[in-house]
Structures are given as structure tokens and as C-alpha cells.
C-alpha positions in Angstrom: -49.5 -3.7 -26.8 -46.0 -5.0 -27.7 -44.9 -1.4 -28.1 -46.2 -0.4 -24.7 -44.4 -3.4 -23.1 -41.2 -2.6 -24.9 -41.4 1.0 -23.8 -42.0 -0.1 -20.2 -39.0 -2.5 -20.3 -36.8 0.3 -21.7 -37.9 2.7 -19.0 -37.3 0.0 -16.3 -33.8 -0.8 -17.7 -32.9 2.9 -17.7 -34.1 3.3 -14.2 -32.1 0.2 -13.0 -29.0 1.7 -14.7 -29.5 5.0 -12.9 -29.9 3.2 -9.6 -26.9 1.0 -10.1 -24.8 4.0 -11.1 -25.4 5.6 -7.8 -25.3 2.4 -5.7 -22.5 3.4 -3.5 -18.7 3.2 -3.8 -18.4 0.0 -5.8 -19.5 1.8 -8.9 -16.6 4.2 -8.8 -13.4 4.0 -10.8 -10.3 4.1 -8.6 -7.0 5.3 -10.2 -3.6 5.0 -8.8 -1.6 7.9 -10.0 -3.8 8.0 -13.1 -3.9 4.3 -13.8 -7.1 2.2 -13.2 -6.6 -0.2 -10.3 -8.7 -2.7 -12.3 -5.7 -3.0 -14.7 -3.3 -4.2 -12.0 -2.2 -7.8 -11.3 -1.1 -9.0 -7.9 2.4 -10.5 -8.0 3.9 -12.7 -5.3 7.2 -14.6 -5.2 7.2 -18.1 -6.6 7.2 -20.6 -3.8 6.7 -17.8 -1.2 5.8 -18.7 2.4 2.2 -18.6 3.6 2.7 -15.3 5.4 3.0 -13.6 2.0 0.5 -15.8 0.3 -2.2 -15.2 2.9 -1.5 -11.5 3.0 -2.0 -11.4 -0.8 -5.2 -13.5 -0.6 -6.6 -11.2 2.1 -5.7 -8.1 0.1 -7.6 -9.5 -2.9 -10.6 -10.4 -0.8 -10.7 -7.0 0.8 -10.4 -5.2 -2.5 -13.3 -7.3 -3.8 -15.4 -6.5 -0.7 -14.7 -2.7 -0.7 -14.6 -2.0 -4.4 -16.3 -5.0 -6.0 -13.0 -5.5 -8.0 -11.6 -8.9 -8.5 -7.8 -8.8 -8.9 -5.7 -11.8 -10.0 -2.7 -13.3 -8.2 0.2 -14.5 -10.2 3.7 -15.7 -9.3 6.7 -13.6 -10.3 7.6 -16.2 -12.9 4.9 -14.5 -15.0 6.1 -12.1 -17.6 6.4 -8.6 -16.2 3.5 -6.2 -16.8 3.3 -2.5 -16.7 0.8 -2.4 -13.8 1.6 -4.8 -11.0 1.0 -4.9 -7.2 4.2 -6.5 -5.8 3.5 -8.2 -2.5 6.6 -9.6 -0.7 10.2 -9.9 -2.0 9.4 -10.6 -5.7 12.0 -10.8 -8.4 10.9 -7.5 -9.9 13.5 -4.6 -9.7 10.9 -2.4 -7.9 10.9 -4.9 -5.0 14.6 -4.5 -4.4 15.2 -2.1 -1.5 17.9 -1.6 1.1 15.4 -0.2 3.6 15.5 -2.0 6.9 12.3 -2.7 8.7 11.7 -3.2 12.4 8.9 -5.1 14.2 5.4 -3.8 13.2 6.7 -1.8 10.2 5.8 -2.1 6.6 6.6 -0.5 3.2 4.0 0.8 0.8 5.1 2.9 -2.2 4.8 3.2 -5.9 7.7 3.0 -8.4 7.7 2.8 -12.2 3.9 2.6 -12.2 4.0 -0.4 -9.8 2.7 -0.7 -6.2 5.2 -2.3 -3.8 4.1 -3.9 -0.5 6.5 -5.4 2.0 6.5 -5.9 5.8 8.4 -7.1 8.8 7.3 -10.7 8.9 3.6 -10.9 9.6 3.2 -7.1 9.1 3.2 -7.5 5.4 -0.5 -7.7 5.9 -0.4 -4.2 7.4 0.8 -2.8 4.0 -2.0 -4.7 2.2 -4.7 -3.5 4.7 -3.5 0.1 4.9 -3.5 0.4 1.1 -7.3 -0.1 1.2 -8.1 1.3 4.6 -5.9 4.4 4.6 -5.7 5.4 0.9 -8.7 3.9 -0.9 -11.6 3.9 1.6 -11.3 7.5 2.8 -11.5 8.8 -0.8 -14.7 6.7 -1.6 -17.0 9.2 0.1 -16.0 11.9 -2.4 -18.8 12.7 -4.8 -16.8 11.6 -7.9 -17.2 8.7 -10.3 -13.4 8.6 -10.8 -11.0 8.9 -7.8 -7.3 9.3 -8.4 -5.2 8.2 -5.4 -1.9 10.1 -5.3 -1.3 9.8 -1.5 0.9 6.7 -1.7 4.6 7.3 -1.0 7.0 7.4 -3.9 9.9 6.2 -1.8 10.3 3.2 0.5 9.6 4.8 3.9 9.0 2.5 6.9 5.6 3.0 8.5 4.5 1.5 11.8 1.2 -0.4 11.5 -1.5 0.7 13.9 -4.8 -0.9 14.7 -8.1 1.1 15.0 -8.7 2.7 18.4 -11.3 0.2 19.2 -12.0 -3.3 18.0 -15.6 -4.0 16.8 -15.0 -7.7 15.8 -13.5 -10.7 17.5 -11.8 -13.9 16.2 -11.5 -16.3 19.1 -9.4 -19.5 18.3 -9.2 -22.5 20.6 -6.7 -25.3 20.3 -8.5 -28.0 22.3 -6.0 -29.6 24.7 -3.1 -27.5 23.5 -0.6 -26.8 26.2 2.8 -25.1 26.0 4.6 -28.4 25.4 2.3 -29.3 22.5 3.5 -26.2 20.8 7.1 -26.9 21.6 6.8 -30.5 20.4 5.4 -29.3 17.0 8.3 -26.7 16.8 10.8 -29.5 17.3 9.1 -31.7 14.7 8.7 -29.5 11.6 7.0 -26.3 12.7 9.4 -23.4 12.4 7.7 -21.2 14.9 4.2 -21.1 16.3 2.5 -18.0 14.8 1.0 -17.0 18.1 4.5 -16.3 19.5 4.9 -13.5 16.9 2.0 -11.6 18.2 2.4 -8.6 20.6 0.4 -9.9 23.6 0.7 -13.1 25.5 -0.1 -14.6 28.9 -0.5 -17.7 31.0 -4.0 -18.8 31.6 -5.5 -20.9 34.5 -8.3 -23.3 33.5 -9.7 -24.6 36.7 -13.5 -25.2 36.7 -15.7 -25.1 39.7 -15.4 -28.9 39.9 -11.6 -28.4 40.3 -11.9 -25.6 42.8 -14.2 -27.6 45.0 -11.7 -30.5 44.9 -14.2 -32.8 43.1 -11.8 -33.5 40.2 -8.3 -32.5 39.2 -9.0 -30.9 35.8 -11.6 -29.0 33.8 -13.5 -30.5 30.9 -14.1 -28.7 27.6 -17.7 -27.8 28.5 -16.8 -25.9 31.7 -13.8 -24.3 30.1 -15.7 -23.1 27.0 -18.4 -21.8 29.3 -15.8 -19.8 31.2 -14.3 -18.4 28.0 -17.7 -17.6 26.5 -19.5 -16.2 29.5 -16.9 -15.0 32.0 -18.2 -17.4 34.7 -16.8 -20.5 36.2 -19.0 -23.6 36.2 -19.1 -27.3 36.9 -17.7 -29.9 34.5 -20.2 -30.9 31.9 -22.3 -27.7 32.3 -22.8 -25.6 29.2 -23.8 -21.9 29.4 -24.9 -22.3 33.1 -23.4 -21.2 36.4 -22.8 -23.8 39.1 -26.3 -23.3 40.4 -27.8 -24.0 37.0 -28.7 -20.4 36.2 -28.5 -19.5 32.5 -25.6 -17.2 31.5 -25.3 -15.0 28.4 -22.4 -16.0 26.2 -20.4 -13.7 24.0 -21.9 -15.0 20.8 -25.4 -14.0 22.1 -24.0 -10.6 23.2 -22.5 -9.9 19.8 -25.8 -10.9 18.1 -27.8 -8.6 20.4 -25.4 -5.7 19.4 -26.1 -6.3 15.7 -22.9 -8.2 14.9 -22.8 -11.3 12.7 -21.8 -14.5 14.5 -20.2 -17.8 13.6 -18.9 -21.1 15.1 -16.4 -23.3 13.2 -14.9 -26.5 14.6 -13.2 -29.7 13.6 -15.3 -31.4 16.3 -19.0 -32.3 16.0 -21.0 -29.2 16.5 -22.5 -30.6 19.7 -18.9 -31.1 21.1 -18.1 -29.5 24.5 -16.3 -26.4 23.1 -18.7 -25.3 20.3 -21.7 -26.2 22.6 -20.2 -23.8 25.2 -20.9 -21.0 22.8 -24.3 -22.3 21.5 -26.1 -24.1 24.3 -27.5 -23.9 27.9 -27.7 -27.3 29.5 -26.4 -29.3 32.5 -25.0 -32.3 30.6 -22.8 -32.1 27.6 -23.6 -35.7 26.7 -27.3 -35.0 26.0 -26.6 -34.7 22.3 -30.2 -34.6 21.2 -31.1 -31.8 23.5 -28.0 -29.8 22.4 -28.7 -30.4 18.7 -32.3 -29.2 19.2 -31.0 -26.0 20.8 -28.5 -25.5 18.0 -31.2 -26.2 15.4 -33.4 -23.5 17.0 -30.6 -20.9 16.9 -30.0 -21.7 13.2 -33.7 -21.7 12.3 -34.3 -18.5 14.1 -31.4 -17.0 12.1 -29.5 -16.0 15.3 -26.2 -17.2 13.8 -24.8 -16.4 10.4 -22.2 -19.2 10.0 -22.0 -22.6 11.7 -20.1 -25.7 10.7 -18.7 -28.7 12.5 -16.6 -31.8 11.6 -14.3 -29.8 9.3 -11.6 -32.1 8.0 -8.1 -31.1 6.8 -9.2 -27.8 5.3 -9.4 -25.7 8.5 -7.6 -22.8 6.8 -10.0 -22.9 3.8 -13.0 -23.0 6.1 -11.5 -20.2 8.2 -11.1 -18.1 5.1 -14.7 -18.8 3.9 -16.2 -18.1 7.4 -14.3 -14.8 7.8 -15.2 -13.6 4.3 -18.9 -14.5 5.0 -19.0 -12.7 8.3 -17.0 -9.6 7.4 -18.7 -8.9 4.1 -19.7 -5.3 3.7 -17.7 -4.2 6.7 -20.0 -5.9 9.2 -18.8 -6.4 12.8 -18.7 -10.0 13.8 -17.7 -12.6 16.4 -16.5 -16.1 15.5 -15.1 -19.0 17.6 -12.8 -21.3 15.6 -11.7 -24.6 17.2 -9.1 -27.2 16.3 -10.3 -30.2 18.3 -7.9 -32.8 17.1 -5.1 -31.7 19.4 -7.1 -33.0 22.3 -8.2 -36.2 20.6 -4.8 -37.1 19.3 -3.2 -36.4 22.7 -5.7 -38.6 24.5 -4.7 -41.4 22.1 -1.0 -40.7 22.6 -0.8 -40.3 18.8 2.4 -38.1 18.5 2.2 -37.6 14.7 -1.5 -36.9 14.9 -0.9 -34.3 17.7 1.9 -32.6 15.8 -0.2 -32.5 12.6 -3.2 -31.0 14.4 -1.0 -28.2 15.9 0.5 -27.5 12.5 -3.0 -27.4 11.0 -4.2 -25.0 13.7 -1.1 -22.8 13.3 -1.8 -22.4 9.5 -5.4 -21.3 10.2 -4.1 -18.9 12.8 -1.7 -17.4 10.3 -4.5 -16.8 7.8 -6.5 -15.1 10.7 -3.5 -13.0 11.6 -3.2 -11.6 8.0 -7.0 -11.1 8.0 -6.8 -9.1 11.2 -4.1 -6.9 9.8 -6.3 -6.2 6.8 -9.2 -5.5 9.1 -7.7 -3.4 11.9 -10.9 -3.1 13.8 -10.6 -6.8 14.7 -9.0 -8.4 17.8 -7.6 -12.0 17.5 -7.2 -14.2 20.5 -5.6 -17.7 20.4 -5.7 -20.0 23.4 -6.7 -23.5 24.7 -9.4 -24.8 26.9 -7.1 -27.0 28.9 -3.9 -29.2 28.5 -4.3 -32.8 27.5 -2.0 -35.7 28.1 0.5 -34.1 30.5 3.1 -33.8 27.7 6.6 -33.4 29.0 10.1 -33.2 27.4 11.9 -36.6 27.2 15.2 -36.8 25.4 15.0 -40.5 24.7 11.6 -40.3 23.0 11.6 -40.2 19.2 9.6 -37.0 19.3 11.6 -35.6 22.3 8.4 -35.5 24.3 6.3 -38.0 26.2 2.6 -38.2 27.2 2.2 -39.2 30.9 -1.6 -39.4 31.1 -4.6 -40.2 28.9 -6.8 -37.4 30.2 -6.8 -33.6 30.7 -4.6 -31.9 33.3 -4.8 -28.7 35.3 -1.7 -27.2 33.7 -1.9 -23.5 32.6 -2.3 -22.9 28.9 -1.0 -20.1 26.7 -2.9 -17.2 25.2 -1.6 -15.0 22.3 -3.4 -12.0 20.9 -3.2 -9.0 18.5 -5.5 -6.0 18.1 -7.0 -3.1 20.1 -8.4 -4.2 23.4 -5.8 -7.0 23.9 -3.4 -4.8 25.9 -4.4 -6.5 29.2 -3.4 -9.9 27.9 -0.2 -10.2 29.8 1.2 -11.9 32.9 -1.2 -14.4 34.5 -4.9 -14.5 33.6 -7.9 -16.7 34.3 -9.9 -18.2 31.4 -12.9 -16.1 32.5 -10.8 -12.9 31.8 -10.7 -13.8 28.1 -14.5 -13.5 27.9 -14.4 -10.1 29.5 -11.7 -8.9 27.2 -13.5 -10.1 24.1 -16.8 -8.6 25.2 -15.3 -5.1 25.1 -15.6 -5.2 21.3 -19.4 -5.3 21.7 -20.2 -3.5 24.9 -18.9 -0.9 27.4 -20.9 -2.5 30.2 -19.4 -5.2 32.5 -19.6 -8.7 31.2 -19.1 -11.9 33.1 -18.4 -12.4 36.8 -16.9 -9.2 38.2 -16.9 -10.2 41.9 
């Protein structure tokens, strides 16, 4: 009997090995000019900025997702090795180049057995992404166990980064209460330059809700604004996922789910807050927390959302990384809304330092998302606000060079910044409902939202 069991186990083990050997691309050995990619170490400059660091982290994550290969990141203070992937201006001789780069350009080449990746500012992520997407992934379909990539340039030749023809995923980031002056105040108090300003598309967005348009009140609330950005329809203040008559509206998270994409919501607010609830719920009163939580619980229990988390603390960038890794695994299309809610809360309290810190925290999460987007060129990234809070204005005599004039929201326009295919119409003056319609193009060719 033992012999029969042993024979059965041996046959089962052999069968599993055969299945695993043919289980897709991750079982293949990738060579770079004859050298196994698994033997390479990623090198970044010691003390480098987060543009380079996040590009490298996204490159490592993408390599793991596509190849099942875990590469290690080390600083250039480490002893030089024969096989290195040099990301950014490292101290290695191979990184030294006189080649000038223009906006949207990057360098990707091999020299002395090392792989060199550089880019014009944020576009270093383009080199990282195109290494996998243009050179590795196309070769994986070949019926070979070993694939030798020899297509990478041998000289530093500038290449313009290009996105896929159509986006199939959307990252939508909302700085609650963040107006133009909030960004400027942060820039004059420690933030070098807001990352959104480095992106190719931008516009000014009107935020008026139906309550504002009817003259009932002077500014929108987060519920109505989130509904406008998630459904493409204006509604009354406090309404979530409903038009002004109370009719239920389909939001973009629901659209993405219906089209087979993974979906997620991430916020520093409570999950029943006005902004996240605008992407999760359908109800007439944002203050009915128990009703909203019940709706959210049902979505979660019915497995109609793949990632959901509220009340994130100071680790918004880490949570953004985790959420994006989770949703994009295996090349899945996805939609995620990411909110930094503390800009609004700190502005309402006239907490200058708290407001500045919240903008900086949001900016860092945006930067990570930008490098992710460059590594996943079928993604569009949109950054905006639901409304302005505090009527923040320049004031030379103030310690922070700005002054809050109210304790509530205002009807000021807010900025929007974007990158990726499908964002070309983000220019000039837009309404917040337009952002839902633009985002929806990643998931459907049919009209979405109010097209009257």
C-alpha cells in the first residue's frame, strides 16, 4: 500500500512540475545580451529624490508582476557589480553621459554589461516602463524557455515616451478642498513644485452643484461634487449618487466593475465621508452614516470592489503603492479613486501647517502614481479637487504669506492636472462633470453622464 501511495505522489509531483513548467511567461528565463536578468541588481543614487526612487520601486514591482522576478534595490554606495541596472544619475561610469534630454524623453541603453535608465524629470519612469513593456513583454510570447533580449540600444539615444493608444485603467486623485492657492502656499513653504504642474494636461474646473446653480447656497459640498465627478451629473448638496430628482445614477466605479475592471477606493477620511461615498453609495443624505455603511458593506460582501480603505494616516503614499499593486496585478484594468481629505479639514480649522503638510503628503502620493502611470502606459491619471476650502488668498504680512478668509467651502474654480491617453481634452475651462465623462472613456465607447 505504501508503495502505491509513493508511486501516486511521485506521479502527482511530476505532473505538477510539468504544469508549472508551462504555466505562462513567468517560468521563462530572460537574458539581456546573454546575461540572466535575475542576476542584476537595481542601483539608484544615494540620497536621490523621490522621482528616481519611485521610478525604481515601480520598475521592481512591474518586473515582479510580469516575470515573477524579485530584483533588489541598492544605493550607489554599494560596491560595483558586474550586472547592474542603473536608474538615475548614479556614480557609476556608465551613468555619465553628455546626452541632453528634452521634455518627455528618456535614455535606455546597455554599456559594459550594465543597463542604464535615465529620463527628463518624471520621465525616468518612461525608461523603466519601456524596458519591460517594449523589450521584455513582446518577447514573452515566443515559444522558448530562454529569451535573449538584444534590442536595447548600445548608445545613449534620446527616445520620446509615448502612452498606449487607449487607456484601459484610471487613477483619479482628489485633494479635498485644494484650490490653486493651497498649492501655491505649499510651494512657498517647503514644496519645490507641485507634481501636477509637471504633467502635460491641465485645466480650470467649475464646481457648482445644483444647490449653487439654483441660488440656494454659495458653494458645493463634497457629496454633490463627488457625485458630479463620479457620475457626470450635477446634483444637490448632501446627495450621493442621485440626480436632483432623486433618481439613481451609475458611477464610474460601477461602470468599471461592469466592464470587468478591478476597482478600489482609498481615502484619509472615514469611508462614509462625502467624497468616498460619492463613488460608493446612492442616498439623499450624506449624514446618514449607518445607511451609507450598510451600502458599503453590501458592496464589499458581494465582492463588487477589490480594494477599499478609509482613515489612512500619514502613509498615503504607501497605501497608494499597495492599492495600485493589488489592482494592477496580472495586467488587470482597474479604476481607483484616491482622496487626501485633510487639506479640507485643516483649511476649515485655519491650520496653516496642517494644510501645508496635507498638500505635501498628497503631492508625494501623486508622484508615486505618476511613476506608476509611466510604467503602465495604458493608464490615465487625473488629479483635481472637489472644491476650494477657506478662501485662501495671498497676504504678505502673514507668516505663511497666505490668509484664510472663511471657515467653509467656496465656489472658486479648482485645478485639474492629467497624464495619459484620453486626457487630451483636459485643457482650458471644464466643469467637474466633464471629468467623469473623460474617465469613463477608459471603460466604454458609449456616452456617460449628462450629455444634454
